[in-house]
All heavy atoms as a GROMACS GRO file, in nm:
protein
  544
    1MET      N    1  -2.465   6.652   6.916
    1MET     CA    2  -2.371   6.750   6.864
    1MET      C    3  -2.281   6.798   6.977
    1MET      O    4  -2.329   6.833   7.084
    1MET     CB    5  -2.448   6.867   6.803
    1MET     CG    6  -2.359   6.975   6.749
    1MET     SD    7  -2.442   7.100   6.649
    1MET     CE    8  -2.527   7.194   6.775
    2SER      N    9  -2.150   6.797   6.954
    2SER     CA   10  -2.056   6.842   7.058
    2SER      C   11  -2.045   6.994   7.056
    2SER      O   12  -2.062   7.059   6.954
    2SER     CB   13  -1.919   6.779   7.036
    2SER     OG   14  -1.865   6.822   6.915
    3GLN      N   15  -2.018   7.049   7.174
    3GLN     CA   16  -2.003   7.193   7.189
    3GLN      C   17  -1.857   7.232   7.170
    3GLN      O   18  -1.767   7.158   7.211
    3GLN     CB   19  -2.050   7.237   7.328
    3GLN     CG   20  -2.195   7.206   7.356
    3GLN     CD   21  -2.289   7.277   7.262
    3GLN    OE1   22  -2.265   7.388   7.219
    3GLN    NE2   23  -2.397   7.211   7.226
    4PRO      N   24  -1.831   7.348   7.112
    4PRO     CA   25  -1.692   7.392   7.097
    4PRO      C   26  -1.631   7.425   7.233
    4PRO      O   27  -1.699   7.474   7.323
    4PRO     CB   28  -1.703   7.518   7.011
    4PRO     CG   29  -1.842   7.565   7.030
    4PRO     CD   30  -1.926   7.444   7.057
    5GLU      N   31  -1.503   7.395   7.247
    5GLU     CA   32  -1.431   7.431   7.369
    5GLU      C   33  -1.366   7.567   7.358
    5GLU      O   34  -1.339   7.632   7.457
    5GLU     CB   35  -1.323   7.327   7.399
    5GLU     CG   36  -1.379   7.193   7.437
    5GLU     CD   37  -1.270   7.094   7.470
    5GLU    OE1   38  -1.158   7.138   7.503
    5GLU    OE2   39  -1.297   6.974   7.463
    6CYS      N   40  -1.340   7.611   7.234
    6CYS     CA   41  -1.271   7.738   7.211
    6CYS      C   42  -1.330   7.806   7.088
    6CYS      O   43  -1.363   7.740   6.990
    6CYS     CB   44  -1.122   7.713   7.190
    6CYS     SG   45  -1.026   7.864   7.164
    7VAL      N   46  -1.347   7.937   7.098
    7VAL     CA   47  -1.395   8.017   6.986
    7VAL      C   48  -1.287   8.120   6.954
    7VAL      O   49  -1.231   8.183   7.044
    7VAL     CB   50  -1.528   8.088   7.019
    7VAL    CG1   51  -1.564   8.192   6.916
    7VAL    CG2   52  -1.639   7.986   7.034
    8PHE      N   53  -1.256   8.136   6.826
    8PHE     CA   54  -1.160   8.234   6.781
    8PHE      C   55  -1.235   8.360   6.739
    8PHE      O   56  -1.316   8.355   6.646
    8PHE     CB   57  -1.079   8.181   6.661
    8PHE     CG   58  -0.988   8.069   6.698
    8PHE    CD1   59  -1.036   7.939   6.705
    8PHE    CD2   60  -0.855   8.093   6.726
    8PHE    CE1   61  -0.951   7.835   6.739
    8PHE    CE2   62  -0.771   7.990   6.760
    8PHE     CZ   63  -0.819   7.860   6.767
    9HIS      N   64  -1.212   8.470   6.808
    9HIS     CA   65  -1.277   8.598   6.777
    9HIS      C   66  -1.185   8.673   6.681
    9HIS      O   67  -1.086   8.732   6.721
    9HIS     CB   68  -1.299   8.676   6.905
    9HIS     CG   69  -1.372   8.806   6.888
    9HIS    ND1   70  -1.394   8.866   6.766
    9HIS    CD2   71  -1.430   8.886   6.979
    9HIS    CE1   72  -1.461   8.978   6.783
    9HIS    NE2   73  -1.483   8.993   6.912
   10LEU      N   74  -1.221   8.671   6.553
   10LEU     CA   75  -1.139   8.734   6.450
   10LEU      C   76  -1.208   8.855   6.387
   10LEU      O   77  -1.148   8.925   6.306
   10LEU     CB   78  -1.106   8.633   6.340
   10LEU     CG   79  -1.043   8.502   6.386
   10LEU    CD1   80  -1.030   8.405   6.269
   10LEU    CD2   81  -0.909   8.526   6.451
   11ALA      N   82  -1.333   8.876   6.420
   11ALA     CA   83  -1.412   8.981   6.354
   11ALA      C   84  -1.374   9.120   6.405
   11ALA      O   85  -1.346   9.139   6.523
   11ALA     CB   86  -1.560   8.957   6.378
   12ALA      N   87  -1.375   9.215   6.314
   12ALA     CA   88  -1.346   9.354   6.352
   12ALA      C   89  -1.392   9.448   6.241
   12ALA      O   90  -1.414   9.406   6.127
   12ALA     CB   91  -1.198   9.372   6.378
   13TYR      N   92  -1.403   9.571   6.276
   13TYR     CA   93  -1.428   9.678   6.180
   13TYR      C   94  -1.335   9.790   6.221
   13TYR      O   95  -1.309   9.811   6.338
   13TYR     CB   96  -1.574   9.725   6.184
   13TYR     CG   97  -1.602   9.836   6.086
   13TYR    CD1   98  -1.637   9.807   5.955
   13TYR    CD2   99  -1.590   9.969   6.123
   13TYR    CE1  100  -1.661   9.908   5.864
   13TYR    CE2  101  -1.613  10.070   6.032
   13TYR     CZ  102  -1.648  10.039   5.903
   13TYR     OH  103  -1.671  10.140   5.811
   14GLY      N  104  -1.285   9.864   6.124
   14GLY     CA  105  -1.198   9.976   6.157
   14GLY      C  106  -1.051   9.942   6.147
   14GLY      O  107  -0.968  10.016   6.198
   15VAL      N  108  -1.020   9.830   6.084
   15VAL     CA  109  -0.880   9.790   6.071
   15VAL      C  110  -0.820   9.832   5.937
   15VAL      O  111  -0.706   9.801   5.908
   15VAL     CB  112  -0.861   9.639   6.093
   15VAL    CG1  113  -0.896   9.602   6.236
   15VAL    CG2  114  -0.942   9.559   5.994
   16LYS      N  115  -0.898   9.903   5.858
   16LYS     CA  116  -0.849   9.959   5.733
   16LYS      C  117  -0.863  10.109   5.741
   16LYS      O  118  -0.957  10.160   5.803
   16LYS     CB  119  -0.929   9.905   5.614
   16LYS     CG  120  -0.918   9.756   5.595
   16LYS     CD  121  -1.004   9.711   5.480
   16LYS     CE  122  -0.998   9.560   5.467
   16LYS     NZ  123  -1.092   9.511   5.367
   17LEU      N  124  -0.773  10.182   5.679
   17LEU     CA  125  -0.777  10.328   5.688
   17LEU      C  126  -0.910  10.386   5.640
   17LEU      O  127  -0.958  10.484   5.695
   17LEU     CB  128  -0.662  10.388   5.608
   17LEU     CG  129  -0.523  10.367   5.668
   17LEU    CD1  130  -0.417  10.422   5.576
   17LEU    CD2  131  -0.513  10.431   5.805
   18LYS      N  132  -0.973  10.326   5.540
   18LYS     CA  133  -1.100  10.380   5.489
   18LYS      C  134  -1.216  10.356   5.586
   18LYS      O  135  -1.319  10.419   5.574
   18LYS     CB  136  -1.132  10.322   5.352
   18LYS     CG  137  -1.161  10.176   5.351
   18LYS     CD  138  -1.194  10.128   5.212
   18LYS     CE  139  -1.231   9.980   5.216
   18LYS     NZ  140  -1.276   9.931   5.091
   19GLU      N  141  -1.199  10.266   5.683
   19GLU     CA  142  -1.303  10.239   5.782
   19GLU      C  143  -1.278  10.330   5.903
   19GLU      O  144  -1.231  10.288   6.007
   19GLU     CB  145  -1.300  10.092   5.824
   19GLU     CG  146  -1.328   9.997   5.710
   19GLU     CD  147  -1.308   9.852   5.748
   19GLU    OE1  148  -1.240   9.822   5.848
   19GLU    OE2  149  -1.362   9.769   5.676
   20SER      N  150  -1.314  10.458   5.889
   20SER     CA  151  -1.278  10.555   5.992
   20SER      C  152  -1.398  10.608   6.071
   20SER      O  153  -1.385  10.704   6.145
   20SER     CB  154  -1.204  10.673   5.928
   20SER     OG  155  -1.286  10.735   5.832
   21ASP      N  156  -1.514  10.546   6.057
   21ASP     CA  157  -1.633  10.588   6.130
   21ASP      C  158  -1.623  10.537   6.274
   21ASP      O  159  -1.644  10.420   6.302
   21ASP     CB  160  -1.758  10.533   6.061
   21ASP     CG  161  -1.887  10.575   6.127
   21ASP    OD1  162  -1.888  10.602   6.249
   21ASP    OD2  163  -1.989  10.581   6.055
   22PHE      N  164  -1.590  10.627   6.368
   22PHE     CA  165  -1.566  10.588   6.506
   22PHE      C  166  -1.687  10.521   6.568
   22PHE      O  167  -1.675  10.418   6.636
   22PHE     CB  168  -1.523  10.708   6.591
   22PHE     CG  169  -1.507  10.674   6.735
   22PHE    CD1  170  -1.393  10.607   6.779
   22PHE    CD2  171  -1.605  10.705   6.828
   22PHE    CE1  172  -1.378  10.573   6.912
   22PHE    CE2  173  -1.590  10.671   6.962
   22PHE     CZ  174  -1.477  10.605   7.003
   23GLU      N  175  -1.805  10.578   6.550
   23GLU     CA  176  -1.925  10.521   6.612
   23GLU      C  177  -1.955  10.381   6.559
   23GLU      O  178  -1.989  10.291   6.636
   23GLU     CB  179  -2.045  10.613   6.592
   23GLU     CG  180  -2.034  10.739   6.675
   23GLU     CD  181  -2.156  10.828   6.661
   23GLU    OE1  182  -2.261  10.782   6.611
   23GLU    OE2  183  -2.146  10.945   6.701
   24LEU      N  184  -1.941  10.360   6.429
   24LEU     CA  185  -1.964  10.228   6.372
   24LEU      C  186  -1.858  10.130   6.422
   24LEU      O  187  -1.889  10.015   6.458
   24LEU     CB  188  -1.964  10.233   6.220
   24LEU     CG  189  -1.985  10.100   6.148
   24LEU    CD1  190  -2.117  10.035   6.189
   24LEU    CD2  191  -1.981  10.121   5.997
   25THR      N  192  -1.734  10.174   6.427
   25THR     CA  193  -1.626  10.089   6.477
   25THR      C  194  -1.655  10.046   6.621
   25THR      O  195  -1.646   9.928   6.655
   25THR     CB  196  -1.491  10.162   6.470
   25THR    OG1  197  -1.464  10.195   6.334
   25THR    CG2  198  -1.377  10.076   6.524
   26ALA      N  199  -1.690  10.141   6.707
   26ALA     CA  200  -1.720  10.111   6.847
   26ALA      C  201  -1.841  10.017   6.858
   26ALA      O  202  -1.838   9.921   6.936
   26ALA     CB  203  -1.747  10.240   6.924
   27HIS      N  204  -1.944  10.043   6.778
   27HIS     CA  205  -2.065   9.959   6.780
   27HIS      C  206  -2.031   9.814   6.743
   27HIS      O  207  -2.069   9.721   6.814
   27HIS     CB  208  -2.169  10.016   6.683
   27HIS     CG  209  -2.293   9.934   6.672
   27HIS    ND1  210  -2.396   9.945   6.762
   27HIS    CD2  211  -2.329   9.840   6.583
   27HIS    CE1  212  -2.491   9.860   6.728
   27HIS    NE2  213  -2.453   9.795   6.619
   28VAL      N  214  -1.960   9.797   6.633
   28VAL     CA  215  -1.927   9.662   6.586
   28VAL      C  216  -1.838   9.590   6.688
   28VAL      O  217  -1.865   9.475   6.725
   28VAL     CB  218  -1.859   9.667   6.448
   28VAL    CG1  219  -1.800   9.532   6.411
   28VAL    CG2  220  -1.958   9.713   6.342
   29ILE      N  221  -1.734   9.657   6.733
   29ILE     CA  222  -1.638   9.590   6.822
   29ILE      C  223  -1.699   9.563   6.960
   29ILE      O  224  -1.690   9.452   7.012
   29ILE     CB  225  -1.508   9.671   6.833
   29ILE    CG1  226  -1.436   9.668   6.697
   29ILE    CG2  227  -1.418   9.615   6.942
   29ILE    CD1  228  -1.314   9.756   6.689
   30ILE      N  229  -1.762   9.663   7.019
   30ILE     CA  230  -1.814   9.646   7.156
   30ILE      C  231  -1.937   9.556   7.159
   30ILE      O  232  -1.940   9.456   7.231
   30ILE     CB  233  -1.843   9.783   7.219
   30ILE    CG1  234  -1.712   9.860   7.238
   30ILE    CG2  235  -1.915   9.766   7.354
   30ILE    CD1  236  -1.730  10.006   7.273
   31LEU      N  237  -2.040   9.590   7.079
   31LEU     CA  238  -2.162   9.510   7.084
   31LEU      C  239  -2.143   9.373   7.018
   31LEU      O  240  -2.199   9.274   7.066
   31LEU     CB  241  -2.277   9.586   7.019
   31LEU     CG  242  -2.318   9.714   7.093
   31LEU    CD1  243  -2.433   9.783   7.022
   31LEU    CD2  244  -2.354   9.684   7.238
   32GLY      N  245  -2.065   9.367   6.912
   32GLY     CA  246  -2.038   9.238   6.850
   32GLY      C  247  -1.964   9.145   6.944
   32GLY      O  248  -1.997   9.027   6.956
   33SER      N  249  -1.864   9.198   7.011
   33SER     CA  250  -1.787   9.118   7.107
   33SER      C  251  -1.873   9.076   7.226
   33SER      O  252  -1.865   8.962   7.272
   33SER     CB  253  -1.665   9.195   7.155
   33SER     OG  254  -1.578   9.221   7.047
   34ALA      N  255  -1.958   9.166   7.274
   34ALA     CA  256  -2.048   9.133   7.385
   34ALA      C  257  -2.143   9.022   7.344
   34ALA      O  258  -2.168   8.928   7.423
   34ALA     CB  259  -2.125   9.257   7.430
   35SER      N  260  -2.196   9.027   7.222
   35SER     CA  261  -2.285   8.921   7.174
   35SER      C  262  -2.212   8.788   7.166
   35SER      O  263  -2.266   8.684   7.206
   35SER     CB  264  -2.342   8.957   7.036
   35SER     OG  265  -2.427   9.068   7.045
   36LEU      N  266  -2.091   8.790   7.113
   36LEU     CA  267  -2.011   8.669   7.103
   36LEU      C  268  -1.988   8.608   7.242
   36LEU      O  269  -2.008   8.488   7.263
   36LEU     CB  270  -1.877   8.697   7.035
   36LEU     CG  271  -1.784   8.578   7.029
   36LEU    CD1  272  -1.832   8.477   6.927
   36LEU    CD2  273  -1.644   8.622   6.997
   37LEU      N  274  -1.949   8.692   7.338
   37LEU     CA  275  -1.924   8.642   7.473
   37LEU      C  276  -2.050   8.589   7.539
   37LEU      O  277  -2.047   8.489   7.612
   37LEU     CB  278  -1.860   8.751   7.558
   37LEU     CG  279  -1.720   8.793   7.514
   37LEU    CD1  280  -1.673   8.914   7.594
   37LEU    CD2  281  -1.622   8.678   7.526
   38LYS      N  282  -2.164   8.653   7.511
   38LYS     CA  283  -2.292   8.606   7.566
   38LYS      C  284  -2.324   8.466   7.514
   38LYS      O  285  -2.358   8.376   7.591
   38LYS     CB  286  -2.403   8.702   7.527
   38LYS     CG  287  -2.540   8.658   7.570
   38LYS     CD  288  -2.646   8.753   7.520
   38LYS     CE  289  -2.784   8.696   7.550
   38LYS     NZ  290  -2.887   8.756   7.470
   39PHE      N  291  -2.312   8.446   7.383
   39PHE     CA  292  -2.340   8.315   7.326
   39PHE      C  293  -2.240   8.211   7.374
   39PHE      O  294  -2.277   8.096   7.400
   39PHE     CB  295  -2.346   8.321   7.174
   39PHE     CG  296  -2.471   8.385   7.123
   39PHE    CD1  297  -2.467   8.508   7.063
   39PHE    CD2  298  -2.594   8.322   7.139
   39PHE    CE1  299  -2.583   8.569   7.018
   39PHE    CE2  300  -2.711   8.381   7.094
   39PHE     CZ  301  -2.706   8.505   7.033
   40CYS      N  302  -2.114   8.249   7.387
   40CYS     CA  303  -2.014   8.156   7.438
   40CYS      C  304  -2.051   8.111   7.579
   40CYS      O  305  -2.039   7.993   7.612
   40CYS     CB  306  -1.875   8.219   7.436
   40CYS     SG  307  -1.804   8.233   7.272
   41SER      N  308  -2.095   8.205   7.660
   41SER     CA  309  -2.137   8.172   7.796
   41SER      C  310  -2.258   8.079   7.795
   41SER      O  311  -2.262   7.980   7.869
   41SER     CB  312  -2.170   8.300   7.872
   41SER     OG  313  -2.217   8.270   8.001
   42GLU      N  314  -2.355   8.108   7.711
   42GLU     CA  315  -2.476   8.027   7.704
   42GLU      C  316  -2.448   7.884   7.656
   42GLU      O  317  -2.516   7.790   7.698
   42GLU     CB  318  -2.578   8.092   7.612
   42GLU     CG  319  -2.640   8.218   7.668
   42GLU     CD  320  -2.732   8.288   7.571
   42GLU    OE1  321  -2.760   8.237   7.461
   42GLU    OE2  322  -2.778   8.399   7.606
   43TYR      N  323  -2.349   7.868   7.570
   43TYR     CA  324  -2.318   7.736   7.515
   43TYR      C  325  -2.201   7.668   7.585
   43TYR      O  326  -2.154   7.564   7.540
   43TYR     CB  327  -2.292   7.747   7.364
   43TYR     CG  328  -2.421   7.767   7.288
   43TYR    CD1  329  -2.464   7.895   7.256
   43TYR    CD2  330  -2.500   7.658   7.251
   43TYR    CE1  331  -2.584   7.914   7.188
   43TYR    CE2  332  -2.619   7.677   7.183
   43TYR     CZ  333  -2.661   7.804   7.152
   43TYR     OH  334  -2.778   7.824   7.087
   44GLY      N  335  -2.154   7.725   7.694
   44GLY     CA  336  -2.051   7.660   7.773
   44GLY      C  337  -1.912   7.659   7.711
   44GLY      O  338  -1.831   7.573   7.743
   45VAL      N  339  -1.885   7.756   7.624
   45VAL     CA  340  -1.751   7.765   7.565
   45VAL      C  341  -1.653   7.806   7.675
   45VAL      O  342  -1.676   7.902   7.748
   45VAL     CB  343  -1.748   7.868   7.449
   45VAL    CG1  344  -1.607   7.886   7.397
   45VAL    CG2  345  -1.842   7.825   7.338
   46ARG      N  346  -1.546   7.731   7.687
   46ARG     CA  347  -1.451   7.753   7.797
   46ARG      C  348  -1.345   7.857   7.766
   46ARG      O  349  -1.288   7.918   7.856
   46ARG     CB  350  -1.385   7.622   7.834
   46ARG     CG  351  -1.486   7.521   7.887
   46ARG     CD  352  -1.420   7.390   7.911
   46ARG     NE  353  -1.307   7.411   8.002
   46ARG     CZ  354  -1.277   7.332   8.102
   46ARG    NH1  355  -1.349   7.227   8.124
   46ARG    NH2  356  -1.173   7.356   8.177
   47ARG      N  357  -1.315   7.878   7.637
   47ARG     CA  358  -1.208   7.970   7.600
   47ARG      C  359  -1.247   8.052   7.478
   47ARG      O  360  -1.308   8.001   7.386
   47ARG     CB  361  -1.080   7.895   7.568
   47ARG     CG  362  -1.016   7.830   7.687
   47ARG     CD  363  -0.884   7.766   7.649
   47ARG     NE  364  -0.820   7.708   7.764
   47ARG     CZ  365  -0.837   7.584   7.803
   47ARG    NH1  366  -0.914   7.503   7.734
   47ARG    NH2  367  -0.776   7.538   7.910
   48VAL      N  368  -1.206   8.177   7.480
   48VAL     CA  369  -1.220   8.265   7.363
   48VAL      C  370  -1.081   8.319   7.334
   48VAL      O  371  -1.018   8.379   7.422
   48VAL     CB  372  -1.319   8.380   7.388
   48VAL    CG1  373  -1.323   8.474   7.269
   48VAL    CG2  374  -1.458   8.326   7.419
   49LEU      N  375  -1.034   8.298   7.213
   49LEU     CA  376  -0.906   8.352   7.170
   49LEU      C  377  -0.936   8.479   7.092
   49LEU      O  378  -0.996   8.475   6.985
   49LEU     CB  379  -0.830   8.251   7.084
   49LEU     CG  380  -0.694   8.296   7.034
   49LEU    CD1  381  -0.602   8.328   7.151
   49LEU    CD2  382  -0.633   8.191   6.945
   50TRP      N  383  -0.899   8.593   7.148
   50TRP     CA  384  -0.931   8.724   7.093
   50TRP      C  385  -0.810   8.776   7.016
   50TRP      O  386  -0.707   8.806   7.075
   50TRP     CB  387  -0.962   8.817   7.209
   50TRP     CG  388  -1.044   8.934   7.177
   50TRP    CD1  389  -1.026   9.027   7.079
   50TRP    CD2  390  -1.162   8.973   7.246
   50TRP    NE1  391  -1.122   9.122   7.082
   50TRP    CE2  392  -1.209   9.091   7.185
   50TRP    CE3  393  -1.233   8.922   7.354
   50TRP    CZ2  394  -1.322   9.158   7.228
   50TRP    CZ3  395  -1.344   8.989   7.396
   50TRP    CH2  396  -1.388   9.105   7.333
   51MET      N  397  -0.823   8.785   6.886
   51MET     CA  398  -0.712   8.826   6.801
   51MET      C  399  -0.712   8.977   6.779
   51MET      O  400  -0.817   9.039   6.774
   51MET     CB  401  -0.718   8.756   6.667
   51MET     CG  402  -0.713   8.605   6.677
   51MET     SD  403  -0.566   8.542   6.758
   51MET     CE  404  -0.443   8.588   6.639
   52GLY      N  405  -0.594   9.030   6.762
   52GLY     CA  406  -0.577   9.169   6.724
   52GLY      C  407  -0.525   9.173   6.581
   52GLY      O  408  -0.530   9.074   6.508
   53SER      N  409  -0.478   9.288   6.542
   53SER     CA  410  -0.422   9.299   6.407
   53SER      C  411  -0.296   9.385   6.413
   53SER      O  412  -0.272   9.456   6.511
   53SER     CB  413  -0.524   9.363   6.312
   53SER     OG  414  -0.536   9.501   6.338
   54GLY      N  415  -0.221   9.381   6.305
   54GLY     CA  416  -0.103   9.466   6.296
   54GLY      C  417  -0.139   9.614   6.295
   54GLY      O  418  -0.054   9.698   6.322
   55PHE      N  419  -0.264   9.645   6.264
   55PHE     CA  420  -0.309   9.784   6.262
   55PHE      C  421  -0.290   9.850   6.398
   55PHE      O  422  -0.267   9.970   6.408
   55PHE     CB  423  -0.457   9.789   6.220
   55PHE     CG  424  -0.498   9.921   6.164
   55PHE    CD1  425  -0.482   9.949   6.030
   55PHE    CD2  426  -0.552  10.019   6.244
   55PHE    CE1  427  -0.520  10.069   5.976
   55PHE    CE2  428  -0.591  10.140   6.193
   55PHE     CZ  429  -0.575  10.167   6.059
   56GLU      N  430  -0.296   9.772   6.503
   56GLU     CA  431  -0.279   9.826   6.639
   56GLU      C  432  -0.137   9.877   6.661
   56GLU      O  433  -0.114   9.961   6.747
   56GLU     CB  434  -0.309   9.717   6.741
   56GLU     CG  435  -0.452   9.668   6.734
   56GLU     CD  436  -0.472   9.535   6.802
   56GLU    OE1  437  -0.372   9.472   6.842
   56GLU    OE2  438  -0.586   9.493   6.813
   57TYR      N  439  -0.042   9.826   6.586
   57TYR     CA  440   0.098   9.859   6.608
   57TYR      C  441   0.160   9.940   6.495
   57TYR      O  442   0.276   9.975   6.501
   57TYR     CB  443   0.179   9.731   6.624
   57TYR     CG  444   0.122   9.639   6.727
   57TYR    CD1  445   0.048   9.527   6.691
   57TYR    CD2  446   0.137   9.666   6.863
   57TYR    CE1  447  -0.007   9.443   6.787
   57TYR    CE2  448   0.083   9.583   6.959
   57TYR     CZ  449   0.011   9.472   6.920
   57TYR     OH  450  -0.043   9.390   7.014
   58ALA      N  451   0.084   9.970   6.393
   58ALA     CA  452   0.140  10.022   6.269
   58ALA      C  453   0.172  10.172   6.270
   58ALA      O  454   0.242  10.218   6.181
   58ALA     CB  455   0.046   9.992   6.152
   59ILE      N  456   0.126  10.247   6.364
   59ILE     CA  457   0.148  10.390   6.363
   59ILE      C  458   0.297  10.420   6.377
   59ILE      O  459   0.362  10.378   6.472
   59ILE     CB  460   0.068  10.460   6.475
   59ILE    CG1  461  -0.081  10.440   6.451
   59ILE    CG2  462   0.103  10.608   6.482
   59ILE    CD1  463  -0.169  10.489   6.562
   60GLY      N  464   0.352  10.487   6.277
   60GLY     CA  465   0.492  10.526   6.280
   60GLY      C  466   0.589  10.415   6.248
   60GLY      O  467   0.709  10.434   6.260
   61GLN      N  468   0.540  10.300   6.208
   61GLN     CA  469   0.628  10.186   6.176
   61GLN      C  470   0.645  10.175   6.025
   61GLN      O  471   0.554  10.202   5.949
   61GLN     CB  472   0.569  10.056   6.229
   61GLN     CG  473   0.556  10.050   6.379
   61GLN     CD  474   0.692  10.048   6.448
   61GLN    OE1  475   0.786   9.986   6.402
   61GLN    NE2  476   0.702  10.118   6.558
   62SER      N  477   0.763  10.131   5.985
   62SER     CA  478   0.784  10.102   5.843
   62SER      C  479   0.712   9.972   5.809
   62SER      O  480   0.687   9.889   5.896
   62SER     CB  481   0.934  10.092   5.813
   62SER     OG  482   0.989   9.986   5.885
   63LYS      N  483   0.680   9.956   5.685
   63LYS     CA  484   0.609   9.836   5.640
   63LYS      C  485   0.704   9.747   5.563
   63LYS      O  486   0.787   9.800   5.490
   63LYS     CB  487   0.492   9.874   5.549
   63LYS     CG  488   0.398   9.980   5.605
   63LYS     CD  489   0.315   9.927   5.717
   63LYS     CE  490   0.206  10.022   5.763
   63LYS     NZ  491   0.244  10.143   5.822
   64PRO      N  492   0.700   9.619   5.569
   64PRO     CA  493   0.619   9.544   5.664
   64PRO      C  494   0.672   9.558   5.807
   64PRO      O  495   0.791   9.581   5.828
   64PRO     CB  496   0.630   9.400   5.616
   64PRO     CG  497   0.762   9.393   5.546
   64PRO     CD  498   0.782   9.531   5.486
   65ILE      N  499   0.586   9.540   5.902
   65ILE     CA  500   0.624   9.550   6.043
   65ILE      C  501   0.705   9.427   6.079
   65ILE      O  502   0.668   9.315   6.048
   65ILE     CB  503   0.499   9.560   6.133
   65ILE    CG1  504   0.417   9.683   6.095
   65ILE    CG2  505   0.538   9.563   6.280
   65ILE    CD1  506   0.281   9.689   6.158
   66GLN      N  507   0.817   9.447   6.144
   66GLN     CA  508   0.904   9.339   6.185
   66GLN      C  509   0.859   9.286   6.322
   66GLN      O  510   0.806   9.360   6.404
   66GLN     CB  511   1.050   9.386   6.193
   66GLN     CG  512   1.104   9.441   6.062
   66GLN     CD  513   1.104   9.336   5.952
   66GLN    OE1  514   1.146   9.223   5.975
   66GLN    NE2  515   1.054   9.372   5.836
   67GLU      N  516   0.882   9.159   6.347
   67GLU     CA  517   0.844   9.097   6.473
   67GLU      C  518   0.909   9.165   6.594
   67GLU      O  519   0.852   9.168   6.702
   67GLU     CB  520   0.881   8.948   6.473
   67GLU     CG  521   0.793   8.864   6.385
   67GLU     CD  522   0.651   8.851   6.439
   67GLU    OE1  523   0.632   8.844   6.563
   67GLU    OE2  524   0.559   8.849   6.356
   68ASN      N  525   1.027   9.222   6.577
   68ASN     CA  526   1.098   9.284   6.689
   68ASN      C  527   1.071   9.434   6.702
   68ASN      O  528   1.135   9.503   6.781
   68ASN     CB  529   1.248   9.258   6.680
   68ASN     CG  530   1.308   9.318   6.552
   68ASN    OD1  531   1.236   9.366   6.466
   68ASN    ND2  532   1.440   9.312   6.542
   69ALA      N  533   0.974   9.485   6.625
   69ALA     CA  534   0.942   9.629   6.631
   69ALA      C  535   0.878   9.661   6.767
   69ALA      O  536   0.809   9.577   6.824
   69ALA     CB  537   0.846   9.665   6.518
   70PRO      N  538   0.902   9.782   6.818
   70PRO     CA  539   0.842   9.818   6.948
   70PRO      C  540   0.690   9.829   6.939
   70PRO      O  541   0.635   9.855   6.836
   70PRO     CB  542   0.904   9.955   6.977
   70PRO     CG  543   0.961  10.005   6.851
   70PRO     CD  544   0.984   9.888   6.763
   0.00000   0.00000   0.00000
């Protein structure tokens, strides 16, 4: 079985307005990401592509967010 060269990290919690539990968000993002990186290291994964979301940029922006928005 071949090992992956790249892993796409797409998982998150707290990217919807109803998901507002700070402690759960921090737990999922920090510990989940740490677990992913640990396994990637153990299996020799060379790259991790860490995705964000438009939620990071949406405060005060009109919807839909334009590519040229600040």
